[in-house]
VMD Tcl script that builds the backbone (N, CA, C; Angstrom):
set m [mol new atoms 570]
animate dup $m
set s [atomselect $m all]
$s set {name element resname resid chain x y z} {
  {N N MET 1 A 38.938 142.622 114.893}
  {CA C MET 1 A 39.791 143.361 113.934}
  {C C MET 1 A 39.857 142.772 112.515}
  {N N SER 2 A 39.484 143.693 111.511}
  {CA C SER 2 A 39.463 143.077 110.241}
  {C C SER 2 A 40.770 142.771 109.611}
  {N N ILE 3 A 40.948 141.892 108.533}
  {CA C ILE 3 A 42.119 141.481 107.943}
  {C C ILE 3 A 42.832 142.764 107.466}
  {N N ALA 4 A 42.072 143.770 106.836}
  {CA C ALA 4 A 42.750 144.851 106.397}
  {C C ALA 4 A 43.518 145.631 107.587}
  {N N GLU 5 A 42.844 145.800 108.665}
  {CA C GLU 5 A 43.231 146.523 109.826}
  {C C GLU 5 A 44.587 145.661 110.254}
  {N N ASN 6 A 44.470 144.530 110.461}
  {CA C ASN 6 A 45.535 143.652 110.858}
  {C C ASN 6 A 46.710 143.902 109.907}
  {N N LYS 7 A 46.549 143.744 108.726}
  {CA C LYS 7 A 47.585 143.954 107.604}
  {C C LYS 7 A 48.332 145.337 107.768}
  {N N ASN 8 A 47.577 146.354 108.193}
  {CA C ASN 8 A 48.183 147.757 108.237}
  {C C ASN 8 A 49.072 147.874 109.431}
  {N N LYS 9 A 49.123 146.905 110.410}
  {CA C LYS 9 A 50.002 147.027 111.550}
  {C C LYS 9 A 51.317 146.560 111.089}
  {N N LEU 10 A 51.427 145.665 110.071}
  {CA C LEU 10 A 52.607 145.047 109.615}
  {C C LEU 10 A 53.210 146.039 108.643}
  {N N TYR 11 A 52.323 146.710 107.793}
  {CA C TYR 11 A 52.867 147.657 106.809}
  {C C TYR 11 A 51.714 148.635 106.326}
  {N N ASP 12 A 52.214 149.727 105.904}
  {CA C ASP 12 A 51.289 150.753 105.563}
  {C C ASP 12 A 50.874 150.613 103.954}
  {N N LEU 13 A 49.733 150.107 103.633}
  {CA C LEU 13 A 49.322 149.606 102.299}
  {C C LEU 13 A 49.491 150.962 101.341}
  {N N ASN 14 A 48.961 152.111 101.738}
  {CA C ASN 14 A 49.183 153.102 100.877}
  {C C ASN 14 A 50.555 153.461 100.508}
  {N N GLN 15 A 51.429 153.372 101.481}
  {CA C GLN 15 A 52.926 153.592 101.444}
  {C C GLN 15 A 53.358 152.436 100.286}
  {N N VAL 16 A 53.194 151.164 100.580}
  {CA C VAL 16 A 53.659 150.087 99.502}
  {C C VAL 16 A 53.081 150.429 98.191}
  {N N ARG 17 A 51.737 150.771 98.051}
  {CA C ARG 17 A 51.404 151.194 96.872}
  {C C ARG 17 A 52.195 152.306 96.027}
  {N N GLN 18 A 52.310 153.311 96.909}
  {CA C GLN 18 A 53.098 154.523 96.390}
  {C C GLN 18 A 54.429 154.043 95.880}
  {N N GLU 19 A 55.108 153.389 96.785}
  {CA C GLU 19 A 56.638 152.870 96.425}
  {C C GLU 19 A 56.631 151.904 95.291}
  {N N ALA 20 A 55.720 151.235 95.011}
  {CA C ALA 20 A 55.452 150.082 93.957}
  {C C ALA 20 A 55.323 150.943 92.605}
  {N N ARG 21 A 54.770 152.162 92.655}
  {CA C ARG 21 A 54.655 152.921 91.381}
  {C C ARG 21 A 55.823 153.722 91.125}
  {N N GLN 22 A 56.733 153.855 91.978}
  {CA C GLN 22 A 58.084 154.513 91.768}
  {C C GLN 22 A 59.152 153.573 91.446}
  {N N SER 23 A 60.048 153.932 90.705}
  {CA C SER 23 A 61.194 153.010 90.139}
  {C C SER 23 A 60.608 151.599 89.523}
  {N N ILE 24 A 59.762 151.848 88.844}
  {CA C ILE 24 A 59.131 150.636 88.114}
  {C C ILE 24 A 59.937 150.020 87.129}
  {N N GLU 25 A 61.081 150.838 86.823}
  {CA C GLU 25 A 62.080 150.209 85.770}
  {C C GLU 25 A 62.967 149.214 86.412}
  {N N GLN 26 A 62.853 149.163 87.837}
  {CA C GLN 26 A 63.831 148.246 88.587}
  {C C GLN 26 A 63.028 146.834 88.544}
  {N N GLY 27 A 61.946 146.667 87.885}
  {CA C GLY 27 A 61.275 145.308 87.802}
  {C C GLY 27 A 60.964 144.770 89.355}
  {N N ALA 28 A 61.667 143.762 89.462}
  {CA C ALA 28 A 61.226 142.788 90.721}
  {C C ALA 28 A 61.873 143.443 91.953}
  {N N VAL 29 A 62.972 144.320 91.745}
  {CA C VAL 29 A 63.571 144.939 92.982}
  {C C VAL 29 A 62.955 146.086 93.530}
  {N N THR 30 A 62.258 145.911 94.875}
  {CA C THR 30 A 61.624 147.153 95.435}
  {C C THR 30 A 62.415 147.880 96.470}
  {N N LYS 31 A 61.964 148.846 97.077}
  {CA C LYS 31 A 62.878 149.756 97.678}
  {C C LYS 31 A 63.294 149.003 99.053}
  {N N ASP 32 A 62.550 147.979 99.547}
  {CA C ASP 32 A 62.974 147.265 100.648}
  {C C ASP 32 A 64.080 146.144 100.513}
  {N N TYR 33 A 64.493 145.907 99.233}
  {CA C TYR 33 A 65.604 144.912 99.071}
  {C C TYR 33 A 66.699 145.113 99.903}
  {N N PRO 34 A 66.934 144.412 100.772}
  {CA C PRO 34 A 68.029 144.721 102.002}
  {C C PRO 34 A 69.461 144.492 101.594}
  {N N LEU 35 A 69.856 143.932 100.634}
  {CA C LEU 35 A 71.297 143.493 100.220}
  {C C LEU 35 A 71.842 144.556 99.491}
  {N N ASP 36 A 73.249 144.603 99.562}
  {CA C ASP 36 A 73.892 145.431 98.545}
  {C C ASP 36 A 73.900 144.813 97.328}
  {N N ARG 37 A 73.299 145.435 96.268}
  {CA C ARG 37 A 73.062 144.737 95.021}
  {C C ARG 37 A 74.428 144.688 94.231}
  {N N GLU 38 A 75.137 145.623 94.369}
  {CA C GLU 38 A 76.551 145.323 93.614}
  {C C GLU 38 A 77.238 144.268 94.227}
  {N N GLN 39 A 77.204 143.917 95.432}
  {CA C GLN 39 A 77.956 142.791 96.144}
  {C C GLN 39 A 77.077 141.532 95.496}
  {N N VAL 40 A 75.860 141.677 95.616}
  {CA C VAL 40 A 75.133 140.289 95.124}
  {C C VAL 40 A 75.464 140.028 93.602}
  {N N PHE 41 A 75.631 141.026 92.782}
  {CA C PHE 41 A 75.963 140.908 91.286}
  {C C PHE 41 A 77.346 140.216 91.226}
  {N N GLN 42 A 78.216 140.873 92.142}
  {CA C GLN 42 A 79.767 140.328 92.201}
  {C C GLN 42 A 79.606 138.648 92.520}
  {N N LEU 43 A 78.767 138.484 93.627}
  {CA C LEU 43 A 78.827 137.044 93.961}
  {C C LEU 43 A 78.120 136.073 93.119}
  {N N MET 44 A 77.149 136.544 92.511}
  {CA C MET 44 A 76.445 135.839 91.466}
  {C C MET 44 A 77.100 135.615 90.182}
  {N N ASN 45 A 77.894 136.704 89.685}
  {CA C ASN 45 A 78.632 136.587 88.567}
  {C C ASN 45 A 79.831 135.698 88.860}
  {N N GLU 46 A 80.367 135.671 89.907}
  {CA C GLU 46 A 81.236 134.581 90.219}
  {C C GLU 46 A 80.732 133.089 90.098}
  {N N ALA 47 A 79.548 132.954 90.701}
  {CA C ALA 47 A 78.845 131.602 90.683}
  {C C ALA 47 A 78.574 131.274 89.248}
  {N N LEU 48 A 78.132 132.293 88.329}
  {CA C LEU 48 A 77.959 132.100 87.049}
  {C C LEU 48 A 79.065 131.699 86.346}
  {N N ALA 49 A 80.255 132.220 86.545}
  {CA C ALA 49 A 81.584 131.902 86.028}
  {C C ALA 49 A 81.822 130.573 86.293}
  {N N SER 50 A 81.717 130.140 87.604}
  {CA C SER 50 A 82.059 128.702 87.969}
  {C C SER 50 A 81.111 127.702 87.127}
  {N N GLU 51 A 79.884 128.193 87.101}
  {CA C GLU 51 A 78.797 127.092 86.134}
  {C C GLU 51 A 79.380 127.061 84.686}
  {N N ILE 52 A 79.789 128.201 84.135}
  {CA C ILE 52 A 80.089 128.209 82.752}
  {C C ILE 52 A 81.529 127.448 82.645}
  {N N LEU 53 A 82.397 127.463 83.545}
  {CA C LEU 53 A 83.559 126.792 83.474}
  {C C LEU 53 A 83.364 125.261 83.703}
  {N N CYS 54 A 82.357 124.953 84.513}
  {CA C CYS 54 A 81.941 123.542 84.678}
  {C C CYS 54 A 81.382 122.970 83.505}
  {N N VAL 55 A 80.544 123.628 82.645}
  {CA C VAL 55 A 79.950 123.261 81.516}
  {C C VAL 55 A 81.005 122.929 80.468}
  {N N LEU 56 A 81.888 123.723 80.430}
  {CA C LEU 56 A 83.024 123.536 79.503}
  {C C LEU 56 A 83.860 122.368 79.858}
  {N N ARG 57 A 84.189 122.285 80.997}
  {CA C ARG 57 A 85.087 121.122 81.622}
  {C C ARG 57 A 84.472 120.022 81.498}
  {N N TYR 58 A 83.135 119.662 81.789}
  {CA C TYR 58 A 82.432 118.423 81.580}
  {C C TYR 58 A 82.227 118.092 80.044}
  {N N ARG 59 A 81.976 119.300 79.265}
  {CA C ARG 59 A 82.028 118.732 77.848}
  {C C ARG 59 A 83.124 118.324 77.367}
  {N N HIS 60 A 84.341 119.053 77.688}
  {CA C HIS 60 A 85.683 118.551 77.392}
  {C C HIS 60 A 85.835 117.107 77.794}
  {N N HIS 61 A 85.689 116.817 78.955}
  {CA C HIS 61 A 85.831 115.553 79.499}
  {C C HIS 61 A 84.964 114.329 78.779}
  {N N GLN 62 A 83.781 114.843 78.390}
  {CA C GLN 62 A 82.920 114.106 77.799}
  {C C GLN 62 A 83.522 113.621 76.411}
  {N N ILE 63 A 84.010 114.470 75.726}
  {CA C ILE 63 A 84.790 114.160 74.459}
  {C C ILE 63 A 86.017 113.418 74.541}
  {N N ILE 64 A 86.891 113.780 75.452}
  {CA C ILE 64 A 88.160 113.180 75.482}
  {C C ILE 64 A 88.236 111.906 76.446}
  {N N ALA 65 A 87.044 111.424 76.933}
  {CA C ALA 65 A 86.998 110.285 77.844}
  {C C ALA 65 A 87.388 108.927 77.019}
  {N N LYS 66 A 88.368 108.174 77.472}
  {CA C LYS 66 A 88.770 107.039 76.728}
  {C C LYS 66 A 88.828 105.714 77.861}
  {N N GLY 67 A 88.797 104.704 77.203}
  {CA C GLY 67 A 89.058 103.565 77.973}
  {C C GLY 67 A 87.799 102.585 77.980}
  {N N ILE 68 A 88.072 101.377 78.777}
  {CA C ILE 68 A 86.885 100.474 78.705}
  {C C ILE 68 A 85.674 101.045 79.333}
  {N N ASN 69 A 85.667 101.911 80.309}
  {CA C ASN 69 A 84.535 102.379 80.864}
  {C C ASN 69 A 84.042 103.790 80.196}
  {N N PHE 70 A 84.605 104.247 79.261}
  {CA C PHE 70 A 84.338 105.618 78.789}
  {C C PHE 70 A 82.887 105.889 78.481}
  {N N PRO 71 A 82.087 104.763 77.798}
  {CA C PRO 71 A 80.681 105.138 77.503}
  {C C PRO 71 A 79.815 105.616 78.769}
  {N N GLN 72 A 80.007 104.902 79.849}
  {CA C GLN 72 A 79.287 105.138 80.942}
  {C C GLN 72 A 79.762 106.547 81.587}
  {N N VAL 73 A 80.906 106.708 81.644}
  {CA C VAL 73 A 81.686 107.928 82.092}
  {C C VAL 73 A 81.224 109.097 81.198}
  {N N ALA 74 A 81.343 109.107 79.914}
  {CA C ALA 74 A 80.997 110.100 79.071}
  {C C ALA 74 A 79.490 110.481 79.083}
  {N N ALA 75 A 78.595 109.506 79.390}
  {CA C ALA 75 A 77.323 109.811 79.565}
  {C C ALA 75 A 77.145 110.463 80.936}
  {N N GLU 76 A 77.710 110.224 81.829}
  {CA C GLU 76 A 77.765 110.917 83.252}
  {C C GLU 76 A 78.229 112.308 82.999}
  {N N PHE 77 A 79.277 112.655 82.251}
  {CA C PHE 77 A 79.937 113.829 81.887}
  {C C PHE 77 A 78.803 114.779 81.212}
  {N N ALA 78 A 78.104 114.025 80.215}
  {CA C ALA 78 A 77.141 114.879 79.388}
  {C C ALA 78 A 76.004 115.297 80.289}
  {N N GLU 79 A 75.567 114.259 81.202}
  {CA C GLU 79 A 74.407 114.769 82.032}
  {C C GLU 79 A 74.712 115.757 82.922}
  {N N HIS 80 A 75.938 115.821 83.567}
  {CA C HIS 80 A 76.391 116.853 84.497}
  {C C HIS 80 A 76.521 118.141 83.781}
  {N N ALA 81 A 76.943 118.271 82.423}
  {CA C ALA 81 A 77.080 119.403 81.817}
  {C C ALA 81 A 75.880 120.007 81.481}
  {N N ALA 82 A 74.807 119.105 81.312}
  {CA C ALA 82 A 73.381 119.678 80.889}
  {C C ALA 82 A 72.824 120.367 82.168}
  {N N ASP 83 A 73.209 119.738 83.273}
  {CA C ASP 83 A 72.676 120.356 84.723}
  {C C ASP 83 A 73.347 121.515 84.896}
  {N N GLU 84 A 74.732 121.638 84.662}
  {CA C GLU 84 A 75.581 122.761 84.905}
  {C C GLU 84 A 75.125 124.002 84.038}
  {N N GLN 85 A 74.675 123.576 82.801}
  {CA C GLN 85 A 74.054 124.727 81.921}
  {C C GLN 85 A 72.717 125.251 82.419}
  {N N GLU 86 A 71.958 124.441 82.961}
  {CA C GLU 86 A 70.765 124.887 83.446}
  {C C GLU 86 A 71.051 125.726 84.825}
  {N N HIS 87 A 71.989 125.398 85.542}
  {CA C HIS 87 A 72.448 126.397 86.552}
  {C C HIS 87 A 72.712 127.625 86.186}
  {N N MET 88 A 73.601 127.468 85.221}
  {CA C MET 88 A 74.205 128.799 84.533}
  {C C MET 88 A 73.029 129.711 84.098}
  {N N MET 89 A 72.093 129.120 83.448}
  {CA C MET 89 A 70.960 130.037 83.004}
  {C C MET 89 A 70.167 130.616 84.217}
  {N N ALA 90 A 69.967 129.830 85.063}
  {CA C ALA 90 A 69.140 130.096 86.334}
  {C C ALA 90 A 69.738 131.206 87.017}
  {N N ILE 91 A 71.019 131.278 87.368}
  {CA C ILE 91 A 71.904 132.203 87.937}
  {C C ILE 91 A 71.820 133.742 87.089}
  {N N ALA 92 A 72.144 133.410 85.711}
  {CA C ALA 92 A 71.959 134.589 84.770}
  {C C ALA 92 A 70.737 135.291 84.899}
  {N N GLU 93 A 69.524 134.466 84.759}
  {CA C GLU 93 A 68.198 134.921 84.916}
  {C C GLU 93 A 68.015 135.744 86.347}
  {N N ARG 94 A 68.346 135.275 87.427}
  {CA C ARG 94 A 68.293 135.790 88.585}
  {C C ARG 94 A 69.059 137.089 88.738}
  {N N ILE 95 A 70.223 137.108 88.254}
  {CA C ILE 95 A 71.029 138.376 88.021}
  {C C ILE 95 A 70.119 139.390 87.459}
  {N N ASP 96 A 69.491 139.219 86.246}
  {CA C ASP 96 A 68.777 140.090 85.416}
  {C C ASP 96 A 67.380 140.394 86.188}
  {N N GLN 97 A 66.972 139.508 86.824}
  {CA C GLN 97 A 65.629 140.057 87.660}
  {C C GLN 97 A 66.001 141.066 88.632}
  {N N LEU 98 A 67.353 140.773 89.172}
  {CA C LEU 98 A 67.643 141.789 90.115}
  {C C LEU 98 A 68.294 143.195 89.628}
  {N N GLY 99 A 68.227 143.318 88.436}
  {CA C GLY 99 A 68.651 144.481 87.627}
  {C C GLY 99 A 70.118 144.404 87.425}
  {N N GLY 100 A 70.854 143.232 87.231}
  {CA C GLY 100 A 72.231 143.317 87.102}
  {C C GLY 100 A 72.472 142.753 85.632}
  {N N ASP 101 A 73.741 142.668 85.465}
  {CA C ASP 101 A 74.146 142.325 83.959}
  {C C ASP 101 A 75.001 141.035 84.136}
  {N N PRO 102 A 74.323 139.835 83.704}
  {CA C PRO 102 A 74.949 138.628 83.885}
  {C C PRO 102 A 76.340 138.518 82.951}
  {N N ASP 103 A 77.429 138.367 83.460}
  {CA C ASP 103 A 78.585 138.430 82.915}
  {C C ASP 103 A 79.186 137.239 82.369}
  {N N PHE 104 A 78.973 137.060 80.824}
  {CA C PHE 104 A 79.392 135.896 80.066}
  {C C PHE 104 A 80.725 136.148 79.501}
  {N N ASN 105 A 81.271 137.182 79.839}
  {CA C ASN 105 A 82.566 137.564 78.921}
  {C C ASN 105 A 83.475 136.455 79.123}
  {N N PRO 106 A 83.914 135.843 78.116}
  {CA C PRO 106 A 84.921 134.661 78.080}
  {C C PRO 106 A 86.350 135.134 78.531}
  {N N ALA 107 A 86.643 136.266 78.485}
  {CA C ALA 107 A 87.911 136.708 78.890}
  {C C ALA 107 A 88.212 136.725 80.289}
  {N N THR 108 A 87.126 136.879 81.174}
  {CA C THR 108 A 87.067 137.057 82.592}
  {C C THR 108 A 86.649 135.893 83.304}
  {N N ILE 109 A 86.116 134.917 82.499}
  {CA C ILE 109 A 85.403 133.705 83.374}
  {C C ILE 109 A 86.297 133.064 84.263}
  {N N ALA 110 A 87.597 132.668 83.734}
  {CA C ALA 110 A 88.424 132.035 84.550}
  {C C ALA 110 A 89.029 132.498 85.862}
  {N N ASN 111 A 89.014 133.979 85.673}
  {CA C ASN 111 A 89.417 134.773 86.871}
  {C C ASN 111 A 88.452 134.919 87.804}
  {N N ARG 112 A 86.961 134.638 87.404}
  {CA C ARG 112 A 85.982 134.940 88.484}
  {C C ARG 112 A 85.423 133.676 88.878}
  {N N SER 113 A 85.904 132.414 88.375}
  {CA C SER 113 A 85.261 131.105 88.717}
  {C C SER 113 A 86.107 130.803 89.910}
  {N N ALA 114 A 85.316 129.960 90.888}
  {CA C ALA 114 A 85.887 129.449 91.990}
  {C C ALA 114 A 86.592 128.093 91.451}
  {N N THR 115 A 86.051 127.473 90.471}
  {CA C THR 115 A 86.765 126.334 90.089}
  {C C THR 115 A 87.732 126.409 88.760}
  {N N GLU 116 A 88.440 125.488 88.626}
  {CA C GLU 116 A 89.446 125.588 87.640}
  {C C GLU 116 A 89.019 124.651 86.281}
  {N N TYR 117 A 89.611 124.933 85.218}
  {CA C TYR 117 A 89.277 124.316 84.036}
  {C C TYR 117 A 89.679 122.886 84.107}
  {N N GLY 118 A 91.010 122.682 84.470}
  {CA C GLY 118 A 91.558 121.391 84.651}
  {C C GLY 118 A 92.426 121.145 83.604}
  {N N SER 119 A 92.890 119.827 83.526}
  {CA C SER 119 A 93.886 119.380 82.445}
  {C C SER 119 A 93.407 119.245 81.302}
  {N N SER 120 A 94.225 119.044 80.248}
  {CA C SER 120 A 93.717 118.668 78.975}
  {C C SER 120 A 94.819 117.736 78.323}
  {N N GLY 121 A 94.398 117.191 77.219}
  {CA C GLY 121 A 95.347 116.318 76.634}
  {C C GLY 121 A 94.571 114.925 76.407}
  {N N ALA 122 A 94.883 114.271 75.359}
  {CA C ALA 122 A 94.280 113.014 75.200}
  {C C ALA 122 A 94.935 111.851 76.054}
  {N N GLN 123 A 96.012 112.018 76.821}
  {CA C GLN 123 A 96.581 111.008 77.558}
  {C C GLN 123 A 96.234 110.982 79.020}
  {N N ILE 124 A 95.251 111.786 79.337}
  {CA C ILE 124 A 94.887 111.960 80.752}
  {C C ILE 124 A 93.921 110.650 80.978}
  {N N GLU 125 A 94.273 109.985 82.089}
  {CA C GLU 125 A 93.535 108.716 82.497}
  {C C GLU 125 A 92.050 109.212 83.062}
  {N N LEU 126 A 91.096 108.275 82.544}
  {CA C LEU 126 A 89.729 108.573 82.903}
  {C C LEU 126 A 89.439 108.800 84.332}
  {N N VAL 127 A 90.085 108.086 85.213}
  {CA C VAL 127 A 89.783 108.370 86.795}
  {C C VAL 127 A 90.338 109.687 87.100}
  {N N GLU 128 A 91.472 110.291 86.556}
  {CA C GLU 128 A 91.963 111.711 86.721}
  {C C GLU 128 A 90.882 112.741 86.343}
  {N N LEU 129 A 90.204 112.428 85.210}
  {CA C LEU 129 A 89.231 113.511 84.637}
  {C C LEU 129 A 88.066 113.447 85.731}
  {N N ILE 130 A 87.694 112.285 86.237}
  {CA C ILE 130 A 86.630 112.289 87.176}
  {C C ILE 130 A 87.052 112.906 88.533}
  {N N LYS 131 A 88.319 112.701 88.927}
  {CA C LYS 131 A 88.743 113.381 90.201}
  {C C LYS 131 A 88.747 114.905 90.033}
  {N N GLU 132 A 89.206 115.329 88.723}
  {CA C GLU 132 A 89.159 116.850 88.700}
  {C C GLU 132 A 87.636 117.372 88.785}
  {N N ASP 133 A 86.639 116.517 88.258}
  {CA C ASP 133 A 85.150 117.093 88.244}
  {C C ASP 133 A 84.830 116.879 89.726}
  {N N LEU 134 A 85.264 115.935 90.486}
  {CA C LEU 134 A 84.842 115.846 91.826}
  {C C LEU 134 A 85.428 116.954 92.814}
  {N N VAL 135 A 86.458 117.261 92.443}
  {CA C VAL 135 A 87.186 118.462 93.328}
  {C C VAL 135 A 86.366 119.752 92.954}
  {N N ALA 136 A 86.037 120.015 91.588}
  {CA C ALA 136 A 85.362 121.057 91.225}
  {C C ALA 136 A 83.976 120.983 91.909}
  {N N GLU 137 A 83.242 119.884 91.938}
  {CA C GLU 137 A 81.983 119.844 92.589}
  {C C GLU 137 A 82.051 120.157 94.048}
  {N N ARG 138 A 83.191 119.684 94.756}
  {CA C ARG 138 A 83.345 119.880 96.154}
  {C C ARG 138 A 83.468 121.437 96.427}
  {N N ILE 139 A 84.230 122.124 95.469}
  {CA C ILE 139 A 84.431 123.571 95.638}
  {C C ILE 139 A 83.180 124.296 95.576}
  {N N VAL 140 A 82.419 124.011 94.602}
  {CA C VAL 140 A 81.091 124.827 94.378}
  {C C VAL 140 A 80.097 124.444 95.576}
  {N N ILE 141 A 80.236 123.191 96.089}
  {CA C ILE 141 A 79.331 122.879 97.345}
  {C C ILE 141 A 79.628 123.764 98.412}
  {N N GLU 142 A 80.981 123.852 98.591}
  {CA C GLU 142 A 81.238 124.897 99.821}
  {C C GLU 142 A 80.911 126.315 99.585}
  {N N VAL 143 A 81.209 126.761 98.367}
  {CA C VAL 143 A 80.944 128.088 97.863}
  {C C VAL 143 A 79.315 128.391 98.028}
  {N N TYR 144 A 78.709 127.351 97.502}
  {CA C TYR 144 A 77.089 127.665 97.424}
  {C C TYR 144 A 76.544 127.542 98.959}
  {N N ARG 145 A 77.167 126.760 99.836}
  {CA C ARG 145 A 76.616 126.736 101.177}
  {C C ARG 145 A 76.895 128.177 101.824}
  {N N LYS 146 A 78.027 128.882 101.517}
  {CA C LYS 146 A 78.284 130.131 101.933}
  {C C LYS 146 A 77.288 131.159 101.453}
  {N N LEU 147 A 77.012 130.863 100.013}
  {CA C LEU 147 A 76.108 131.835 99.445}
  {C C LEU 147 A 74.518 131.751 100.011}
  {N N ILE 148 A 74.178 130.513 100.265}
  {CA C ILE 148 A 72.804 130.355 100.867}
  {C C ILE 148 A 72.726 131.000 102.209}
  {N N HIS 149 A 73.767 130.963 103.091}
  {CA C HIS 149 A 74.082 131.621 104.328}
  {C C HIS 149 A 73.878 133.305 104.135}
  {N N TYR 150 A 74.639 133.692 103.160}
  {CA C TYR 150 A 74.614 134.987 102.871}
  {C C TYR 150 A 73.286 135.678 102.388}
  {N N PHE 151 A 72.625 134.961 101.556}
  {CA C PHE 151 A 71.254 135.288 101.444}
  {C C PHE 151 A 70.057 135.032 102.178}
  {N N GLY 152 A 70.312 133.972 102.958}
  {CA C GLY 152 A 69.528 133.784 104.034}
  {C C GLY 152 A 67.939 134.322 103.931}
  {N N ASN 153 A 67.532 134.983 104.944}
  {CA C ASN 153 A 66.067 135.458 104.754}
  {C C ASN 153 A 66.070 136.854 104.117}
  {N N ALA 154 A 67.214 137.534 103.960}
  {CA C ALA 154 A 67.184 138.533 103.138}
  {C C ALA 154 A 66.778 138.597 101.732}
  {N N ASP 155 A 66.987 137.521 101.008}
  {CA C ASP 155 A 66.712 137.266 99.662}
  {C C ASP 155 A 66.398 135.706 99.517}
  {N N PRO 156 A 65.257 135.450 99.827}
  {CA C PRO 156 A 64.901 133.975 100.052}
  {C C PRO 156 A 64.755 133.353 98.479}
  {N N THR 157 A 64.448 134.185 97.515}
  {CA C THR 157 A 64.371 133.672 96.228}
  {C C THR 157 A 65.742 133.323 95.733}
  {N N SER 158 A 66.729 134.099 95.988}
  {CA C SER 158 A 68.261 133.554 95.585}
  {C C SER 158 A 68.582 132.559 96.497}
  {N N ARG 159 A 68.400 132.579 97.734}
  {CA C ARG 159 A 68.690 131.399 98.671}
  {C C ARG 159 A 68.168 130.226 98.127}
  {N N ARG 160 A 66.791 129.993 97.807}
  {CA C ARG 160 A 66.343 128.749 97.369}
  {C C ARG 160 A 66.819 128.548 95.903}
  {N N LEU 161 A 67.308 129.418 95.042}
  {CA C LEU 161 A 67.880 128.972 93.865}
  {C C LEU 161 A 69.338 128.254 94.281}
  {N N PHE 162 A 70.017 128.777 95.035}
  {CA C PHE 162 A 71.261 128.124 95.411}
  {C C PHE 162 A 71.290 126.916 95.992}
  {N N GLU 163 A 70.053 126.722 97.045}
  {CA C GLU 163 A 69.776 125.578 97.487}
  {C C GLU 163 A 69.349 124.477 96.704}
  {N N GLU 164 A 68.677 124.625 95.487}
  {CA C GLU 164 A 68.539 123.627 94.374}
  {C C GLU 164 A 69.604 123.311 93.624}
  {N N ILE 165 A 70.526 124.364 93.381}
  {CA C ILE 165 A 71.866 124.058 92.621}
  {C C ILE 165 A 72.519 123.354 93.707}
  {N N LEU 166 A 72.660 123.578 94.877}
  {CA C LEU 166 A 73.474 122.857 95.771}
  {C C LEU 166 A 73.032 121.315 95.943}
  {N N LYS 167 A 71.842 121.001 95.896}
  {CA C LYS 167 A 71.248 119.663 95.619}
  {C C LYS 167 A 71.819 118.993 94.651}
  {N N ASP 168 A 71.863 119.458 93.482}
  {CA C ASP 168 A 72.342 119.018 92.331}
  {C C ASP 168 A 73.875 118.668 92.306}
  {N N GLU 169 A 74.577 119.693 92.872}
  {CA C GLU 169 A 76.091 119.523 92.874}
  {C C GLU 169 A 76.501 118.478 93.976}
  {N N GLU 170 A 75.713 118.400 95.062}
  {CA C GLU 170 A 76.046 117.200 95.908}
  {C C GLU 170 A 75.553 115.750 95.226}
  {N N ASP 171 A 74.688 115.777 94.480}
  {CA C ASP 171 A 74.290 114.533 93.639}
  {C C ASP 171 A 75.448 114.200 92.708}
  {N N HIS 172 A 76.035 115.378 92.045}
  {CA C HIS 172 A 77.178 115.064 91.118}
  {C C HIS 172 A 78.261 114.539 91.833}
  {N N ALA 173 A 78.599 115.190 93.067}
  {CA C ALA 173 A 79.802 114.750 93.764}
  {C C ALA 173 A 79.702 113.122 94.192}
  {N N SER 174 A 78.461 112.763 94.563}
  {CA C SER 174 A 78.157 111.506 94.866}
  {C C SER 174 A 78.504 110.594 93.631}
  {N N ASP 175 A 77.808 111.039 92.632}
  {CA C ASP 175 A 77.901 110.310 91.237}
  {C C ASP 175 A 79.360 110.016 90.941}
  {N N LEU 176 A 80.023 111.039 91.156}
  {CA C LEU 176 A 81.578 110.932 90.619}
  {C C LEU 176 A 82.376 109.955 91.708}
  {N N SER 177 A 82.196 110.229 92.955}
  {CA C SER 177 A 82.633 109.442 93.830}
  {C C SER 177 A 82.366 107.781 93.583}
  {N N ASP 178 A 81.058 107.522 93.194}
  {CA C ASP 178 A 80.779 106.229 92.963}
  {C C ASP 178 A 81.489 105.691 91.688}
  {N N LEU 179 A 81.569 106.502 90.573}
  {CA C LEU 179 A 82.398 106.241 89.478}
  {C C LEU 179 A 83.832 105.855 89.655}
  {N N ILE 180 A 84.501 106.737 90.495}
  {CA C ILE 180 A 85.792 106.349 90.963}
  {C C ILE 180 A 86.100 104.958 91.538}
  {N N ALA 181 A 85.178 104.764 92.383}
  {CA C ALA 181 A 85.086 103.446 93.162}
  {C C ALA 181 A 84.845 102.200 92.170}
  {N N ALA 182 A 84.032 102.270 91.100}
  {CA C ALA 182 A 83.660 101.560 90.233}
  {C C ALA 182 A 84.743 101.214 89.288}
  {N N ILE 183 A 85.327 102.302 88.860}
  {CA C ILE 183 A 86.412 102.263 87.710}
  {C C ILE 183 A 87.706 101.564 88.214}
  {N N ASP 184 A 88.177 102.136 89.469}
  {CA C ASP 184 A 89.166 101.618 90.087}
  {C C ASP 184 A 89.083 101.491 91.625}
  {N N PRO 185 A 88.544 100.351 92.174}
  {CA C PRO 185 A 88.507 100.254 93.591}
  {C C PRO 185 A 89.586 100.519 94.551}
  {N N ARG 186 A 90.891 100.456 93.930}
  {CA C ARG 186 A 91.817 100.937 94.646}
  {C C ARG 186 A 91.897 102.430 95.091}
  {N N ASN 187 A 91.275 103.234 94.128}
  {CA C ASN 187 A 91.137 104.632 94.427}
  {C C ASN 187 A 90.218 104.922 95.418}
  {N N LYS 188 A 90.547 105.428 96.484}
  {CA C LYS 188 A 89.545 105.914 97.517}
  {C C LYS 188 A 88.903 107.343 97.101}
  {N N PRO 189 A 87.639 107.666 97.196}
  {CA C PRO 189 A 87.244 108.962 96.924}
  {C C PRO 189 A 87.887 109.865 97.647}
  {N N ILE 190 A 87.925 111.095 97.123}
  {CA C ILE 190 A 88.663 112.416 97.770}
  {C C ILE 190 A 87.806 112.730 99.029}
}
mol reanalyze $m
mol bondsrecalc $m
mol representation Tube
mol addrep $m
């Protein structure tokens, strides 16, 4: 049996070619995309909002961080903010690839986000800022694990995207937990 004959048992090559020529305005999304795209866009826009809020919170914390340990902690906040911005752009690009509209509307970000912005004010202790960020990381870790399960084998590209982001978020949580222990050993990590 030739390779071409073997492939035809898995799919009809002529049908695949015909379907590829139809609906070409949908870009990468082919007829066999198995998930409800509206639900995908909603879930991804919620993740996008969480990443946007994380960028804003980390940048805010980077600026207001005070105390003897502030240079080290501010540098960590800056690094995490840059990572979160990369996540934000990757999710937005994936939404666009799937034919959706990445929602950057500032008026709805807080409502769509799984995380919270956190406290503000110059009198917040450094360890409290770190704890706020650690809680946010723990929230997105749980949410992204659920998204990875949701996408599963139905959308392996989106699944791998969230697996990569999850790896970074787990690293962030570990870094923040270490910072808490270094700044105030009496504070046990959350």
